[in-house]
N, C-alpha and C positions, 0 to 999 in steps of 0.2 A: 504494500500500500504506500501511497505517497502522502507525506505529512509535512505541513508547514510548521516550523519551529517558532513558538511564540516567545519563549524565554528560557533562560538557564535556571536550574534549581540546585540547591545544595546536594552534593553527592556526585556531581560531574555530568548529570544528564541534562539534555534539553527536553522541554515539554511542548507537546502539541496535541491536537485532537483529530481523530479519524474514526469513522464507523461507530460513532456514539461512545467512544472510549477515550480516556486520556492516555497518551502515548509518551513513554519515556525512552530516550535513545541517547547514547553517549557520542562524544566527538563531533558535535554540531555547534552551530551558531544561530542566534535569533534571526528570523526572516528567511532562513534557508528552507528550501524544499528538498526533502530527502526521501529516497525510496527505502523503505524499512522492511526487513524480514522479521516476522514475529517470532519471539523466543519464548514468551510466557504471556498467558492471557488470564486475567481474573475477571470478575464481574464488571468492574468499572475502569480497569486500566490494562494497558499492554506494555510489556517491555520488549525491546527489539534491538536490532543492530542495523547500521547503515549498509545497504547494498550499493547505493549510488547517490552521490550528491547531484540532484537534478538542477537546482539553482543555487549556486554558491554565494555566500556573503562576500562582499568586497573586503571584509576584514580577515578572511581565511588566508592562512599562510602555510608554508611548508615547515613541518616539524624538524627540529635540529637533531632528533634521534631516530635512527632507522627502525628501532624496536617499538616506537610509539604506536599505540592502537592494539598491540598484542600484549606487551608487558603491562601489568596493571598498576605500575607505580605513578605514572603521570596521566593527566586528564585534559590539559589545556594547551598542549604544544602546537595545536592547529590554529592558535590565535596569537597576535603580537602581545608582548608583555604588558604594554599600557592598556590594552583591551582586557586582558585578564584582570587587572586591578579594578577597572571600571565595573566589570560584571560582578566581581567579588563584593564590592561595596554595595551594589544593588541587591545582591542576595542577602547580605548581612542585614540591611535595612528591612527587607521584606520579611525575613525570618523573625526579627524582633517584633515587627508589627503583627504578623499572622499568628505566630505561636504564643508570644507573650502579650499580645494586644497592647503593646507599648508603642505609641507613635512618636518616634524620634524625628523631629522636624529639622534639627540642626545639621551641620555638615558632618561628614565622616572623613576625617583626615586619613590619607593613605600613605603609609611609609613603605616604599618599595625596597627591593633587594636586587643585587645582581642576579639575574634569572637562571644562571648556570653556575656550576662549580661551588654551590653553597653548602652542601650537606657535609657535616662532620661525622655522621654516623650512618651506617648502612648494614643490612643483613642480607646474606645470600643463601639460597638453597642449593645444595649440592646433590646431584643425582647422576646416574649412569649416563644420561643423555646430555649432561652439561651442568653449568653453573649459572644461576641467575635469579630471577624473581618469578612470582606466580602470575599467571594470566589473570586478568580482571575477573573477580567473582568465582574463581575456580581453584582447584588444587593442582592444575596442570602447569608444569614448568615452562617458562619462557627463558631459554638459554640466551644470555646476552654477551656481547663482545665489548660493549661500551655502555657508559651511563653518564651523560653530560652533566647531570645535576650533582655528581660527586665532586668533592674537593680533589685537587691533583693527587694528594697522597692516597686517598681512598680509591681513585681510579687506577693507580698503580697496584694497589693491593688486590683489587678485583682481578686485574690481569694476572697477578702472581698466583692467586687462589685457583684461577682457571687452569694455570699451568701445573700446579701441584696436584690438582685433582686428575687432570688428563694424563699426567705421568705416573699416576697411581702411587704417588708418594704420600697421599692421604688415604687411609683405609676407607672402605665403603661404609663403615660404621659412622663416619662423620657426615651429618646430614645438613647442618647449617653452620655458617660462620658470620659473626657480627664484628664489625670494626668501628672503633671510635677514635678520632684523631684530636690532638690538642690544638690550642689556638694558633700555634706556629705551623700547623699541618706537617709536623715532623714525627712526633711520637704517637704510638697507638696502643690501645687496649684491644685484645682479641678475645672473643668468647666463642667457644665451639660447642655445638650440641652433638652428642653421640647417641646412637641407638643402644649401644652396649660398650662398656669399657674394654672387657676381655683382656685386661692387663696392658692395654695399648695407650693409656693416658699419658704416661711420661714420653713415649715415642712421638705421639701426636703433638704434644707441647713443644718438644725439641724441634720437630719438623717445621712448625709454625714460627718459632723463634729464629731458627736458622734460615728459613726461606723468605721471611718477610722483614725487611729492614725497618728499624725504628720500634720494634715490638717491646713495650715496657713490661707487659704482663699478659698471661694467658689463663683463662678460666675455662675448664671443661665441665660439661653438664650432661648427666644422663637422666633425662626427664622421667623415665619409667620408674626409677628407684629413688629419684630426688637426690642423687649423689653428685657432689661437686669435687673437683680437684683444682687447686690453684698452683700456678707456676709463675712466681714473681711477686711483686709487692701488693698487687690487687687494686691498684689505682694509678692514675696519672694526674698531672697538675695542669689545670686550664686557667690561663690568666685573662681576667676581664677588668678593665678600668683600674689597673694598678693593684688589684686584689688577686691572690692566688688561691684557686679552688681545687682541693683534692676531690676527684670524681672516681668512684669505684665502679667495678664491673656492673653492679646491680643498682646503681644510682641513676636517677633521671637527670638529664641535662639538655638544654636547648640545642636544637640540631642545625640551626642556620648560623654558620660561623660569622657571617657579615652583619647580623642584626642583634647579636647578644648584648653588646655594650649599649646600643641604642635602646634596646628594650629595658635594660636596667635603669638607664637615665629617665625614661618615661614612666616607669612604674614607681620609682623612688621619688621622683619629682624634686622640687627645690624647697619645699616647706620643711619646717622643723617643728618639734613638739616634745611632749613628755613621754608618750608611750606609743610604739608601733608594734603591731602583731602581724606576723607573716604566716598565714595558714597555708598548708601544703608547701612547706618551706623548701623541701628538697635538700640540697647540699648547702643552702644558704645564699644562693645567688642574689636574692633581694635582702635577706636578713642582715648580711654584713654591711652593705652600704646604708641601710636604714639605721643601723646602730651608730653610724657616724653622724647622723642628723638628728637623732632623737635621744632623749635622756635614757630611755630604756627601749630595748628591742627584743622581741621573743620570736623564735622560729618554732613552729609546731609541725611535726613530721611523724607519720605513723610507721614508716619503714625503719627498722632498727639499724640496718646497714647504712642507710642514707643519713640518719641522724648522727651516726658516728662520724661520717664525713663532715657534717655540719659543725660538730664540736671541734674536730681537728682543724677545720678551716678558720674557726674563730681564734683558736690558739696560734695557728701559723701566722695569721695576719694581725695578732695582738688586738683583737676586737672583743669588747665585752658585750655579750648578748646571751639571752637564755636559749636553750635548745630542749624542747619538750618532746619526748617520744610518746605521743598519744594520737589517737584519731581526732579529727576536728570536732566532731559532735561531743565526744567525751570531754575534751578540753573546754569547750564552750559551756558545758554543763556545770563546771565548777569555778571558772574564772569570773572574778567580780569587778575588776577595775576596767572602766570604760576607756578604750584606747582613743587616741587622737586619729589614728589611721589603722585600718585593717587591709591587708593585701590578700586577695583570693586568687590562687592559681591552681584550680582543681584539675583533675583528669577529665576526659571527655564526658564522663557521666555527670559532671557538674557538682553542685553542692547539695547534699541531701536536704529535703524539706525540714526535718527536725533541726538540722544545723542552722538553716536560714532563720527559723523561728528563734533560736537561741541567740543568734547574732543580732537580730532586731531588738531583743530584750536587753542585750549588752549595750546597744546604742552607741557604737563608735561615731565620732564626728564625721569621718570620711571613710569611704571604701573605694579601693581600686581593684577592679575585677579583670583579670587577664584570662581570657577564655580561648580554648582551642576547638570549641564546638558551638556554632551559633544557635542551635536548637536548644541545648540545655542552658546557654546564656539567656536566651529569651525567657525561658521558664523561670529562671532564678531572678531576672530583673523584674518580672511581673510580681514576684513575691516581695522584693525589696521596695518597690515603689508603691505598693498597695497602701492605702490609707486606713484600711480596716485591720482588725486583729491586734493582738498585744504587741508592744514594742514600738520602736521608732520606724518612721517612714522616710524614704530617701528620694532625692531628686537627681536625675541624670544631668551631669554637667558637660560631659564630652564623650564622644565615641571615636576611636581610632582603629584603623585596620593595619596591623603590622604583618606584612606578607612574608611570613616565616617559611612558607612552602610554595615557592613559585613553580609553575607548570602543573600544579595540582589543584583540586577543588577545595583543599583545606583552608580554613580561615582562622586566623588568630586576631582576636579583638580585644581592645583595652578600653574599659568603660570606667569613668570616674563618677562617683556619686557623693552627695553631701546630705547630711541629716536635715530633715525639715524641722524647723523649730516651732 
């Protein structure tokens, strides 16, 4: 069937209508007419794939990667980067309005990134047919020979992993390898998943250390038994804004090497005060600079390994801050002092409703919410700006889009809120 694309929606698809159904199809642009092969039909919607672009948008361009459209990693390489930013801002605004029923009439400031070579972390699947990523929405491997969004160091590591696997220097028990590079794009952490160790752990670690230049540490993981083996210190040091962060194999860290410092500056801001609380603090990326601007700063992090990194980072940088190893909801259940600032940087699931309720009762003066999912952001904003219910109500002051994931549909949004008096 032929479908005219009306708009792009979060998740990478374009939306159109045909035969009484809403049609979702990837790798398209608004106003294009595309011939679609139906892959899935429900009562009210169809999912399909493009068989032919009948009428192309003037904004369509050639993708920089030959694997685009098969590999599931990127979604927007068929449009120029400035066009990607425009559509992402539109999708963000529409999600906040449609899901959260919050009408943000102000501007959405967009902070772009170099669109290629930005990733400091990547994970590759290794199978008999090659090394690469999974095809979109499947468990089928797309073996790749290049990946333009990787940093130069990671691009070389991908090439080297492909060689080691092809030369059978890695045993078939190695199923995945993840690499994380430091700010200088020189030193790396490697994490490998094995189906079974079979006494091969030490040999695999030595092969990776000897075969991949700059390897600081290797972590091996056998998921079926939950067994891990560490070869090396277990962390590397990532420098941001004059602060040195220890980042372990199991700790989260931002993946866009070009935007990390900009993100820190925008989250922390220029204001000063008495108390700042950084919820979902990770290794302290925001906690440490907050401690330099506020009389007290506390980072709250549920992952024990990550909170150890946070405490080590405070000591290394001679920064005084609290580091609480608790879930956010539990922390908010017992904490009594109203902060001047709360930073929220939750995972994609957003902030649980009970934690939002407790946060409103705590009534911080300001909230900075950094979100990696516009759907859960919209839901949480609706709860924070609501005038009913117990606790404080908030007013949105600004919305920014930090393009942490160029070439993909993913959206990182930064929203500042102030308490209504």
